[in-house]
Each structure stands twice: as structure tokens, then as C-alpha cells.
C-alpha positions in Angstrom: -127.7 -44.8 103.5 -130.5 -45.1 100.9 -130.6 -42.2 98.3 -133.4 -41.2 96.0 -132.6 -39.9 92.5 -135.3 -38.0 90.6 -135.2 -37.3 86.8 -136.7 -34.3 85.1 -137.3 -34.1 81.3 -136.3 -30.5 80.4 -136.0 -30.5 76.6 -136.6 -32.3 73.4 -134.2 -34.9 72.2 -132.1 -32.6 70.1 -131.4 -29.7 72.5 -128.5 -31.1 74.4 -128.6 -29.9 78.1 -125.0 -29.3 79.2 -124.1 -26.7 81.9 -126.2 -26.0 85.0 -126.1 -23.4 87.8 -128.3 -22.4 90.7 -129.6 -18.8 90.1 -130.3 -16.0 92.5 -134.0 -16.5 91.9 -134.1 -20.0 93.4 -134.3 -21.7 90.0 -131.8 -23.9 88.1 -130.4 -22.4 84.9 -129.1 -24.6 82.0 -127.4 -24.3 78.7 -128.8 -26.2 75.8 -125.7 -26.5 73.6 -127.3 -27.9 70.5 -130.4 -25.7 70.2 -128.5 -22.6 71.3 -130.7 -21.7 74.2 -130.7 -21.0 78.0 -133.3 -22.8 80.0 -134.7 -21.9 83.4 -136.2 -24.7 85.5 -137.9 -24.4 88.9 -137.3 -27.2 91.5 -140.8 -28.4 90.5 -139.7 -29.0 86.9 -141.3 -26.0 85.2 -139.1 -25.0 82.2 -138.7 -21.7 80.3 -136.3 -21.3 77.3 -134.5 -18.3 75.9 -132.5 -18.0 72.6 -128.8 -17.6 73.5 -126.5 -17.8 70.5 -124.2 -20.5 69.2 -123.3 -23.4 71.5 -123.9 -22.0 75.0 -121.8 -24.3 77.2 -120.9 -23.6 80.8 -123.1 -21.3 82.9 -122.5 -19.7 86.3 -124.3 -17.3 88.7 -122.7 -13.9 88.8 -122.0 -11.4 91.6 -124.6 -9.2 89.8 -127.3 -11.8 90.3 -127.4 -12.5 86.6 -126.3 -15.8 84.9 -123.1 -15.7 82.8 -122.2 -18.4 80.2 -119.6 -19.2 77.5 -120.6 -19.5 73.9 -118.0 -21.8 72.4 -119.6 -21.8 68.9 -119.0 -18.1 68.2 -116.5 -17.0 70.8 -118.7 -14.9 73.0 -119.5 -14.5 76.7 -123.2 -14.3 77.3 -125.2 -12.8 80.2 -128.9 -13.3 81.0 -130.8 -11.7 83.9 -133.3 -13.7 85.9 -135.9 -11.8 84.0 -134.6 -13.2 80.7 -132.8 -10.1 79.3 -129.8 -11.2 77.2 -126.5 -9.4 76.4 -123.2 -10.6 74.8 -119.5 -9.8 74.8 -117.2 -10.8 71.9 -113.9 -12.5 72.4 -111.2 -12.9 69.7 -112.1 -15.3 66.9 -111.0 -18.9 67.6 -110.7 -18.5 71.4 -113.2 -21.3 72.2 -114.5 -20.1 75.6 -115.6 -23.0 77.9 -115.4 -22.8 81.7 -117.0 -20.0 83.7 -117.2 -19.0 87.4 -117.6 -16.0 89.6 -114.3 -14.8 91.1 -113.5 -13.2 94.4 -112.9 -9.9 92.8 -116.5 -9.3 91.6 -115.8 -10.4 88.1 -116.5 -13.5 86.1 -113.6 -15.8 85.1 -113.5 -18.1 82.0 -111.2 -20.4 80.2 -110.3 -20.4 76.5 -109.9 -24.0 75.2 -108.2 -23.1 71.9 -105.7 -20.4 73.0 -104.4 -21.7 76.3 -105.7 -18.6 78.2 -107.8 -17.7 81.2 -109.7 -14.5 81.4 -112.0 -12.3 83.4 -114.8 -10.0 82.5 -116.3 -7.3 84.7 -120.1 -6.8 84.9 -119.7 -3.9 82.5 -118.0 -6.1 79.9 -114.3 -5.2 80.3 -112.2 -8.2 79.5 -108.6 -9.1 80.6 -106.9 -12.3 79.3 -103.9 -14.1 80.8 -101.7 -16.5 78.7 -101.0 -19.8 80.4 -97.4 -21.3 80.5 -98.5 -24.4 78.6 -99.4 -25.2 75.0 -102.3 -27.3 73.6 -103.5 -27.9 77.2 -107.3 -27.5 76.6 -108.1 -25.5 79.7 -111.6 -26.6 80.7 -113.6 -26.0 83.9 -112.6 -23.2 86.3 -113.7 -22.5 89.9 -112.9 -20.0 92.6 -110.9 -21.8 95.3 -111.0 -21.3 99.1 -107.7 -19.3 98.8 -109.4 -16.8 96.5 -107.4 -17.9 93.5 -108.8 -19.5 90.3 -108.3 -23.2 89.9 -108.9 -24.9 86.5 -108.4 -28.2 84.7 -106.0 -28.6 81.8 -107.5 -31.6 80.0 -104.8 -32.3 77.5 -101.9 -31.4 79.8 -103.2 -33.8 82.5 -102.8 -31.1 85.1 -104.6 -28.7 87.4 -103.8 -25.0 87.2 -104.0 -22.2 89.7 -104.0 -18.5 88.8 -104.1 -15.6 91.2 -105.8 -12.3 90.5 -102.6 -10.9 88.9 -102.3 -13.8 86.4 -99.5 -15.6 88.2 -100.0 -19.3 87.3 -99.0 -22.5 89.1 -99.3 -26.0 87.4 -100.0 -29.2 89.4 -99.5 -32.4 87.4 -102.2 -35.0 87.9 -100.6 -38.4 88.8 -101.4 -41.1 86.2 -103.7 -40.8 83.2 -106.9 -38.8 83.9 -107.7 -36.1 81.4 -109.4 -33.9 84.0 -112.5 -31.8 83.0 -114.8 -30.8 85.9 -113.6 -29.2 89.1 -115.2 -28.0 92.3 -113.5 -26.7 95.5 -113.7 -30.4 96.7 -113.1 -32.6 93.6 -112.1 -33.0 90.0 -113.8 -35.5 87.6 -112.0 -37.1 84.7 -114.1 -37.5 81.6 -113.1 -41.1 80.8 -114.7 -44.1 82.5 -113.8 -47.7 81.6 -117.3 -49.0 82.2 -118.8 -46.4 79.7 -121.6 -45.3 82.0 -122.9 -41.8 82.2 -120.1 -39.2 82.2 -121.3 -36.0 83.9 -119.3 -32.9 83.0 -119.8 -31.0 86.3 -121.8 -30.7 89.5 -123.6 -27.7 91.0 -125.1 -27.0 94.3 -128.8 -26.1 94.4 -130.8 -25.4 97.6 -128.7 -27.8 99.7 -128.8 -30.5 97.0 -126.7 -31.7 94.1 -127.7 -31.3 90.4 -125.9 -32.4 87.2 -126.6 -32.9 83.5 -127.2 -36.5 82.4 -125.5 -37.0 79.1 -124.3 -40.3 77.7 -125.2 -40.6 74.0 -123.4 -43.8 73.3 -124.1 -45.7 76.5 -126.8 -48.2 77.3 -127.1 -46.4 80.6 -127.9 -43.1 78.9 -130.3 -40.8 80.5 -130.7 -38.7 77.3 -131.8 -35.0 77.7 -132.8 -35.1 81.3 -131.5 -33.9 84.6 -130.6 -36.1 87.6 -131.4 -34.7 91.0 -130.1 -36.3 94.2 -131.9 -34.8 97.3 -128.9 -35.1 99.7 -126.5 -32.8 101.4 -123.8 -35.5 101.2 -120.4 -34.0 99.9 -119.8 -34.2 96.2 -117.5 -37.2 96.4 -120.4 -39.4 97.7 -122.7 -38.1 95.0 -120.1 -39.1 92.4 -119.9 -42.6 93.7 -123.7 -42.9 93.6 -123.6 -41.9 89.9 -121.0 -44.6 89.0 -118.1 -42.2 88.4 -115.5 -44.9 88.4 -112.5 -42.5 88.5 -112.3 -39.9 91.1 -109.4 -37.6 92.1 -109.5 -35.5 95.2 -108.0 -32.0 94.4 -105.0 -31.5 96.5 -101.9 -29.4 95.8 -99.3 -31.6 94.1 -95.7 -31.5 95.5 -94.3 -31.1 91.9 -96.3 -28.0 91.1 -94.4 -25.3 89.4 -95.0 -21.6 89.4 -94.6 -19.3 86.4 -94.8 -15.5 86.6 
């Protein structure tokens, strides 16, 4: 099957587009990690930008129809409405928030890279954090699974984690070297690729299509500060192949998983 990939220039060369999410307003919302901004882009490529604090990283649509994002540079959770109104919620210094997703309990869930924790925040800003049964694991992306639990990657532990709404955690080792980063209900994407082509951090669904940041600053295949858009409803595993992701791991429970209460 032939596929068409479109590219959209969204920022200047120094802004650093990173996270992306479809919003309740039918637009795509992005984090610009280097310039400290959130961008809103229509499917026609019209872009608006909003100041957003230090190193906005991962962004996700919330149950309140706002966009929530992590600020890894100053240990905050940010929230922006589709009208551009911004608010922020502080975390303990040094926590390093990274992954973000909407949970099944009408809260937002996030990971803390530097403290081996996963947490949740209510729309009103109340925060609960759970310590993970692992050290120096670098918890990265997080997603709500089809079982209404939170699934996340442990980049330096080479494992996938599952936490229920009470904080009970199960670890699933990844077979072989992988250093998992991104995760969806269907797939995880290791960050390392032997052919050194573009290394997307995550995928997001948008209007029946797949969108991802294009970032590869040291590659001759680099797409710089642009977005790649593939107009297809093909499952994520096919989109990954199309974009030359040379390592792919289908997310299935591992028989050696261990549960820690």
C-alpha cells in the first residue's frame, strides 16, 4: 500500500518541538522544549504559540478538555486551556517530570524521571505520588491501558511497569537490550536505532491519523523542527515501519513479571 507523508514547519530552528497531542478543539498541541512554549497547530498548519515555562516536555489531553504537560526544567505540571489560559502546579525540586496521560479516574498521571515515582494530579491540582519498587530506572512515557491501569516505560531498567489506581506496581522485564521510551496501548518504541535514522519519541492519534515529532539532530536523515503527518488509519506498528523504526517491541505481559505492593 502506498502512503503519503506530509511535513509541516511549525517553529524556528531553535525551538525544539517534542511532545504532541490532539486537543478537544480539533487541533494538535505541541511542546517546544527549548523555547519554553506550547504551540497549537490546526490540521491546515496554522500555528499559535504560548509561553509555558522551563522545558515543557510531554503533553496530553485531559478529561477537563484542557491540555496538561510536564515541565522537566523546573519540576512543574502545566495546564493550558484550548483558549490559551495557563496554570501550573509545583512538584518537589529535582523530581524531573516527564510522561503524562489521562487516567481512567478523571485525573492526569505523570512519571518522575529522577525520583523513580509515578503520580497523579486532579483537575483542581491535588497531587499523589507513588514510589516505584526500582532504583535509577528513569520512568519515561506513561499511558492508560485497556485494563484501566497505568503502563509506563522504565528506560534504564529495561522494563515495562504497570500501576493500578491504588499504587500497586508490577514490573515486566523487556527481553534483550531495548531502553524503552515511548508506549501506546499497542506498542513501545526503543530510543536506540542502529541505522541512526530519525528517532521519534512518541506517537499520537489525531482525527483518524497518526502524528509524531520529527527530531534527529545528528542524522543525515534529520527532519529538523517539523512534524511528520501520515494520513492513514493503519495501526501504529505499520506507521513505525514506514518511518524506519528499526527496533519494535509489541507490548505484551511478560511471564517473568513481578508484583510489588
